[in-house]
C-alpha positions as CSV (number, residue, x, y, z in Angstrom):
1,M,223.3,-72.5,-44.1
2,I,226.9,-72.8,-41.6
3,N,228.1,-71.4,-38.2
4,G,231.1,-69.5,-38.2
5,Q,232.7,-72.4,-36.5
6,S,231.7,-75.8,-37.7
7,K,232.2,-74.4,-41.3
8,K,236.1,-72.8,-40.2
9,I,238.9,-75.7,-41.2
10,S,241.1,-76.3,-37.9
11,D,244.3,-75.0,-37.8
12,K,245.5,-77.4,-35.7
13,T,246.5,-78.6,-39.5
14,A,279.7,-101.1,-44.9
15,G,282.2,-98.7,-45.5
16,N,285.7,-99.8,-43.1
17,D,285.2,-100.6,-39.3
18,E,287.8,-97.9,-38.7
19,L,286.5,-96.7,-35.1
20,I,284.6,-92.7,-35.5
21,L,285.2,-90.1,-33.4
22,A,282.6,-88.2,-31.4
23,S,283.2,-84.7,-33.4
24,E,282.5,-86.6,-36.7
25,Q,279.6,-88.4,-35.2
26,T,278.2,-85.8,-34.4
27,T,278.7,-84.3,-37.7
28,M,277.4,-86.9,-39.6
29,L,274.5,-86.9,-37.2
30,T,273.8,-83.9,-37.9
31,Q,274.0,-83.6,-41.8
32,D,272.0,-86.8,-42.1
33,S,269.0,-84.3,-39.5
34,A,269.4,-81.8,-42.7
35,T,270.1,-84.1,-45.7
36,T,267.0,-86.0,-44.9
37,A,264.4,-85.0,-47.0
38,K,260.6,-85.0,-46.7
39,N,260.1,-88.6,-48.9
40,A,262.9,-89.9,-48.1
41,W,264.1,-93.9,-48.4
42,K,264.0,-94.9,-45.3
43,V,266.1,-97.8,-44.4
44,L,266.0,-99.2,-40.9
45,I,269.7,-101.0,-39.6
46,V,269.1,-103.4,-37.2
47,D,272.6,-103.7,-35.0
48,D,272.9,-104.2,-31.6
49,E,276.7,-102.2,-32.3
50,E,276.4,-98.5,-32.0
51,E,279.4,-98.6,-34.5
52,I,277.6,-100.1,-37.6
53,H,275.3,-97.8,-37.7
54,V,277.3,-94.8,-37.4
55,V,279.3,-96.4,-39.8
56,T,276.4,-97.4,-42.2
57,R,275.5,-94.1,-41.9
58,L,278.8,-91.9,-42.2
59,A,279.2,-93.8,-45.7
60,L,275.3,-93.0,-46.9
61,H,275.3,-89.5,-45.3
62,D,275.0,-88.8,-49.5
63,F,273.4,-90.9,-51.4
64,S,270.1,-90.3,-53.4
65,F,268.3,-92.0,-55.9
66,G,265.4,-90.8,-57.7
67,G,266.0,-87.4,-56.2
68,R,265.4,-88.5,-52.0
69,H,267.8,-89.0,-49.8
70,L,267.8,-91.7,-47.1
71,E,266.2,-91.8,-44.0
72,F,267.8,-94.0,-41.3
73,V,265.7,-95.3,-38.7
74,S,268.0,-97.7,-35.7
75,A,267.1,-100.8,-33.8
76,Y,270.0,-102.4,-32.1
77,S,267.8,-106.1,-31.4
78,G,265.2,-107.7,-32.6
79,E,262.4,-107.1,-30.2
80,Q,262.8,-103.2,-30.9
81,A,263.1,-103.8,-34.2
82,R,260.0,-105.4,-34.7
83,Q,258.0,-102.9,-33.1
84,V,260.0,-100.3,-35.3
85,I,259.3,-101.9,-38.1
86,Q,255.3,-101.7,-37.2
87,E,255.9,-98.0,-36.4
88,N,257.7,-97.6,-40.5
89,P,255.7,-99.7,-42.7
90,D,256.9,-97.4,-45.2
91,T,260.2,-98.8,-44.4
92,A,262.0,-99.4,-47.8
93,I,265.2,-101.8,-46.9
94,I,266.1,-103.0,-43.6
95,L,269.7,-103.6,-43.1
96,L,269.6,-107.0,-40.9
97,D,272.0,-107.9,-38.5
98,V,272.0,-111.7,-37.2
99,V,273.5,-113.0,-34.1
100,M,272.2,-109.8,-31.4
101,E,270.0,-111.1,-28.3
102,T,270.3,-114.2,-29.1
103,D,271.8,-116.6,-32.8
104,D,269.1,-116.0,-34.6
105,A,267.0,-113.0,-33.3
106,G,267.5,-111.0,-37.0
107,L,265.9,-114.7,-38.5
108,E,263.3,-114.2,-36.3
109,V,263.1,-111.0,-37.3
110,A,262.8,-111.4,-40.9
111,R,260.0,-114.4,-40.7
112,F,258.2,-111.4,-38.4
113,I,258.1,-109.4,-41.2
114,R,256.6,-111.7,-43.5
115,Q,255.2,-113.8,-42.2
116,E,252.7,-112.2,-39.1
117,L,252.6,-108.2,-41.2
118,G,252.0,-110.0,-44.6
119,N,255.2,-107.2,-46.1
120,H,256.8,-108.3,-49.0
121,F,257.9,-105.0,-49.9
122,V,260.2,-104.0,-47.8
123,R,264.4,-105.4,-48.9
124,I,265.2,-107.4,-46.2
125,I,269.3,-107.5,-46.6
126,L,271.4,-109.6,-44.2
127,R,274.8,-108.8,-42.3
128,T,276.7,-111.6,-40.2
129,G,279.9,-111.3,-39.0
130,Q,279.2,-114.8,-38.3
131,P,277.4,-116.9,-41.8
132,G,278.2,-120.2,-40.4
133,L,275.1,-119.9,-37.8
134,A,272.8,-118.7,-41.1
135,P,273.8,-120.6,-44.3
136,E,273.7,-118.9,-47.0
137,R,271.7,-120.8,-49.4
138,R,268.9,-121.8,-46.8
139,V,269.1,-118.1,-45.5
140,L,267.5,-117.2,-48.9
141,K,264.7,-119.7,-49.3
142,V,263.6,-120.0,-45.9
143,Y,263.3,-116.3,-44.6
144,D,263.2,-115.0,-48.3
145,I,266.3,-112.7,-48.3
146,N,266.9,-110.6,-50.5
147,D,270.2,-110.7,-49.8
148,Y,273.2,-111.9,-48.2
149,R,276.6,-110.2,-47.1
150,A,279.0,-110.3,-44.7
151,K,280.0,-107.1,-42.7
152,T,283.6,-107.7,-44.2
153,E,282.7,-107.3,-47.3
154,L,281.2,-104.5,-47.7
155,T,282.8,-102.1,-48.7
156,Q,281.4,-98.0,-49.1
157,D,280.7,-98.9,-52.4
158,R,279.9,-102.4,-52.5
159,L,277.4,-101.2,-49.4
160,F,276.1,-97.7,-52.5
161,S,275.7,-100.4,-55.3
162,V,273.7,-103.4,-53.2
163,I,271.7,-100.3,-51.4
164,Y,271.1,-98.5,-55.0
165,T,269.3,-102.4,-56.1
166,A,267.4,-103.0,-53.9
167,L,265.5,-99.6,-53.8
168,S,265.5,-100.1,-57.7
169,S,263.4,-103.4,-56.8
170,Y,261.0,-102.0,-54.3
171,R,260.6,-99.2,-56.3
172,D,259.8,-101.6,-58.9
173,L,256.9,-103.5,-56.7
174,I,255.6,-100.2,-55.4
175,A,254.3,-100.0,-59.4
176,L,254.0,-102.7,-59.9
177,A,250.9,-103.7,-57.1
178,R,249.5,-100.7,-57.7
179,S,249.3,-101.0,-61.2
180,R,248.0,-104.8,-60.5
181,H,245.4,-103.1,-57.9
182,Q,243.9,-100.2,-60.7
183,L,244.0,-103.2,-63.3
184,I,241.6,-105.7,-61.1
185,G,239.5,-102.3,-61.4
186,L,239.2,-101.7,-64.9
187,V,238.5,-105.5,-65.6
188,N,236.1,-104.7,-62.3
189,E,234.1,-101.1,-64.5
190,I,234.5,-103.8,-67.7
191,E,232.0,-105.8,-66.4
192,Q,229.7,-103.7,-64.9
193,L,229.9,-101.4,-68.5
194,S,228.3,-105.1,-70.0
195,H,225.4,-104.9,-67.6
196,L,224.9,-101.2,-68.3
197,A,225.3,-100.9,-71.9
198,A,221.7,-103.4,-71.2
199,R,220.1,-101.1,-68.5
200,D,221.4,-98.0,-69.1
201,L,221.2,-97.6,-72.4
202,Q,219.4,-99.7,-74.5
203,M,216.2,-99.9,-72.9
204,P,215.6,-96.6,-73.1
205,L,216.8,-96.5,-76.8
206,N,214.0,-99.3,-77.3
207,H,211.5,-96.6,-76.0
208,V,212.0,-94.7,-78.6
209,V,212.5,-96.3,-81.3
210,G,209.1,-98.5,-81.1
211,A,207.3,-95.2,-81.1
212,M,209.4,-93.3,-83.7
213,R,207.8,-96.8,-85.2
214,K,204.1,-96.0,-84.5
215,I,205.0,-92.0,-85.4
216,G,205.8,-93.9,-88.4
217,A,202.9,-95.1,-88.6
218,R,200.3,-91.7,-88.5
219,S,202.5,-90.0,-90.0
220,Q,199.5,-89.0,-92.6
221,D,197.6,-87.5,-89.1
222,L,199.4,-85.2,-86.8
223,E,196.9,-84.4,-85.0
224,A,196.4,-88.1,-83.8
225,P,194.9,-89.2,-80.1
226,G,197.4,-88.7,-78.3
227,L,200.6,-88.8,-80.8
228,A,202.0,-85.4,-77.9
229,E,202.0,-87.6,-75.3
230,E,204.2,-90.4,-77.4
231,F,207.0,-87.3,-78.5
232,L,207.9,-86.8,-74.7
233,E,208.1,-90.2,-73.9
234,I,210.6,-90.1,-76.9
235,R,212.0,-86.7,-74.9
236,D,211.9,-88.2,-71.5
237,N,214.5,-91.1,-73.3
238,V,216.7,-88.9,-75.0
239,Y,216.4,-87.4,-71.9
240,A,217.9,-90.6,-70.4
241,M,220.6,-91.6,-72.2
242,Q,222.1,-88.2,-72.6
243,S,221.2,-88.5,-68.5
244,A,223.9,-92.1,-69.0
245,L,226.1,-90.5,-71.9
246,N,227.4,-88.0,-69.6
247,K,228.3,-90.1,-65.9
248,L,229.9,-92.5,-68.3
249,V,232.1,-89.0,-69.2
250,A,232.2,-88.3,-65.8
251,L,233.8,-92.0,-64.4
252,T,236.2,-92.1,-67.5
253,S,237.6,-88.6,-67.3
254,V,239.1,-89.7,-63.5
255,G,241.8,-92.2,-62.3
256,R,243.7,-91.4,-65.7
257,F,247.4,-93.3,-65.3
258,N,248.9,-90.1,-66.4
259,E,247.6,-87.6,-63.6
260,S,250.6,-86.7,-61.6
261,R,250.5,-86.7,-57.8
262,E,251.1,-83.9,-55.6
263,M,251.6,-83.0,-51.3
264,V,248.1,-81.6,-51.0
265,D,247.0,-79.9,-47.7
266,C,243.4,-82.1,-46.8
267,N,242.5,-78.8,-44.7
268,S,242.7,-77.0,-48.1
269,V,240.6,-79.8,-50.5
270,V,237.2,-79.2,-48.2
271,S,237.8,-75.7,-48.4
272,D,237.7,-75.9,-51.5
273,V,234.5,-78.6,-51.9
274,L,233.0,-75.5,-49.2
275,M,233.0,-73.3,-52.3
276,N,232.0,-75.6,-54.5
277,L,228.3,-76.3,-52.3
278,D,227.4,-73.2,-50.6
279,S,224.3,-73.6,-52.3
280,E,223.6,-77.0,-50.9
281,F,224.7,-75.4,-48.1
282,E,223.2,-72.9,-47.5
283,S,219.3,-74.4,-48.2
284,S,219.8,-77.1,-46.4
285,H,221.8,-74.8,-43.5
286,A,223.8,-78.3,-42.9
287,N,226.3,-78.1,-40.0
288,L,230.6,-79.9,-41.4
289,H,232.6,-81.0,-37.9
290,C,236.3,-81.0,-39.7
291,E,238.8,-82.4,-37.3
292,T,242.7,-81.5,-38.2
293,L,243.0,-83.0,-41.6
294,P,246.6,-84.4,-43.3
295,T,248.3,-83.5,-46.0
296,V,248.3,-86.4,-48.3
297,F,250.8,-87.5,-51.8
298,A,247.9,-87.3,-54.6
299,C,246.1,-86.1,-57.5
300,R,244.2,-82.5,-55.6
301,R,242.2,-83.1,-58.6
302,Q,240.4,-85.9,-57.5
303,L,241.0,-85.7,-53.5
304,V,238.5,-82.4,-54.8
305,Q,236.1,-85.0,-56.0
306,I,235.9,-88.1,-53.5
307,F,235.2,-85.2,-50.7
308,Q,232.5,-83.4,-52.8
309,N,231.1,-86.7,-54.0
310,L,230.6,-88.1,-50.2
311,I,229.8,-84.4,-48.5
312,S,227.3,-84.2,-50.8
313,N,225.3,-87.1,-50.5
314,A,225.7,-86.5,-46.5
315,I,223.7,-83.7,-47.2
316,Q,221.2,-85.2,-49.6
317,F,219.7,-87.5,-47.8
318,S,220.1,-86.5,-44.0
319,A,216.8,-86.8,-41.4
320,D,218.2,-83.9,-39.0
321,S,217.6,-80.8,-40.3
322,P,219.7,-78.8,-40.1
323,P,221.7,-81.9,-41.1
324,E,225.5,-82.3,-39.0
325,I,228.4,-83.8,-40.6
326,Y,231.7,-85.6,-39.1
327,I,235.2,-85.1,-40.9
328,N,237.8,-87.2,-39.7
329,A,240.9,-88.5,-40.0
330,T,243.7,-91.0,-38.3
331,T,247.0,-93.5,-39.2
332,H,246.1,-97.7,-39.3
333,E,249.3,-99.5,-40.5
334,R,250.4,-98.0,-43.8
335,N,247.2,-95.7,-44.5
336,W,245.4,-93.1,-43.2
337,V,241.8,-93.9,-42.3
338,F,239.3,-90.7,-43.7
339,S,235.3,-90.6,-42.4
340,I,232.5,-88.7,-43.3
341,S,229.6,-88.9,-41.2
342,D,226.6,-87.5,-41.1
343,T,222.9,-88.0,-39.1
344,G,221.1,-89.1,-41.5
345,I,218.4,-91.9,-42.7
346,G,220.8,-94.7,-43.2
347,I,221.3,-97.5,-46.3
348,A,220.0,-100.8,-45.2
349,P,222.5,-103.7,-45.2
350,E,221.5,-105.8,-48.4
351,H,222.1,-102.5,-50.1
352,H,225.9,-102.2,-48.8
353,S,227.9,-104.6,-51.2
354,G,226.9,-102.9,-54.3
355,L,227.2,-99.6,-53.5
356,F,230.0,-98.5,-55.6
357,N,229.1,-100.4,-58.9
358,L,228.1,-98.6,-62.1
359,F,224.7,-97.0,-61.3
360,H,224.1,-99.2,-58.8
361,R,220.0,-98.3,-57.7
362,D,218.2,-99.3,-55.0
363,S,214.0,-99.5,-54.8
364,G,214.2,-95.6,-52.6
365,E,213.0,-97.4,-49.8
366,D,213.8,-98.1,-46.2
367,G,217.2,-96.2,-46.5
368,A,217.5,-97.3,-49.9
369,R,219.3,-94.4,-52.2
370,E,219.6,-94.0,-55.6
371,T,223.5,-93.4,-56.3
372,G,224.1,-93.3,-59.6
373,V,228.0,-92.9,-60.7
374,G,229.0,-90.8,-57.5
375,L,229.8,-93.7,-55.2
376,A,231.3,-95.2,-58.4
377,I,233.4,-92.3,-59.1
378,C,234.8,-92.4,-55.5
379,E,236.0,-95.7,-55.3
380,K,237.7,-95.4,-59.3
381,I,239.9,-92.5,-57.3
382,V,240.2,-94.2,-54.3
383,R,241.8,-97.1,-55.9
384,W,243.8,-95.5,-57.9
385,H,245.6,-93.9,-55.2
386,G,246.4,-97.7,-53.9
387,G,243.1,-97.2,-51.1
388,K,240.3,-98.9,-50.8
389,I,236.9,-97.3,-49.4
390,W,233.7,-98.5,-47.5
391,L,231.2,-98.3,-45.4
392,E,229.2,-98.4,-42.4
393,S,225.5,-97.8,-41.7
394,E,222.8,-98.5,-39.9
395,L,219.3,-97.4,-40.7
396,G,218.2,-94.5,-38.9
397,K,221.2,-93.8,-37.0
398,G,223.2,-93.0,-40.1
399,S,226.1,-94.1,-42.4
400,T,230.4,-93.1,-41.9
401,F,232.1,-93.4,-45.4
402,Y,235.6,-94.0,-45.0
403,F,238.5,-94.6,-48.0
404,T,242.5,-95.2,-47.4
405,I,244.8,-93.0,-48.8
406,P,248.5,-94.2,-49.0
407,L,250.6,-93.2,-46.0
408,A,253.9,-92.6,-48.7
409,E,254.9,-94.4,-51.3
């Protein structure tokens, strides 16, 4: 039975370069704060001149794309820009000055983003007041810059066009990356299904056919010894085929391309799972310890399924009485990292690699477990959201399943 404290989910849950008067700056910044949506496109302005930041915000204060406004983040040096981009990996556009603390500070920022961070999604638009210091053709090629503009040519209308084009490109790149991620997973599933057909479906069917042939050869003698046992064998194999097919249906029902996403409170998701698994918690007297979880952009139905599968496994394979289960979430780079830990029997290292394959089966000894399709469903759900899932475990010391959900698109 879940104790009161453990079961409760915590509540902690560039226009012209005219000077802008101080009062106008205050008004403009207030409007920015009021109109910045929760899912706004992040635009990082990197320039050592405060006036450029103010003019840019003013020129784009009413800009929207795909129903989302802009959220401006400022950096005034190359060093500060490197720190800010690491703290905001979901930045869509960087308006980057070349000459700041050094003549090539902006170029070094671009190199850092592309080569050291490996971020090839963010659109980098170079803005410079001294084009001669950074020749356009060389810069675009060497530093993977997406656009190159002189500050004097960026009127309000031209800046609007540049931002619109960059956001369209960023959105399409993100969608393409997600589709590629899903396609790789689908190919893997097709390969696994070919093995599945030969093992989990064909073998029981062969048993049925063989048994039926024996019965057919003895149809004149219904009282023949062993006939009842052969019928039982048929029944068991038919049940095995039915179970395998039901699991296939469960797998194909998750991660559909047309499923919608929304902002989902993971604390309420865990509450739903507790209700769904009430009988399991009641019979095992398991205790669930859950930290305050974030709100993520995801498919609610699928989140319920992954939490339910992992928590149910933690109860089933626990070595403690009552089982102790821990749930937590932290941020790392561009993702939320969720962890579900147990104090169970653990899983031997040699079984880790294939654990998320379809119908993965182990010998049942030394911490091995028959996982069926549950973990394969979890892997498909996480992959559909653009994340990853993995395991850390040691025999006799429990297991921790980790999975990631991107912070933003």
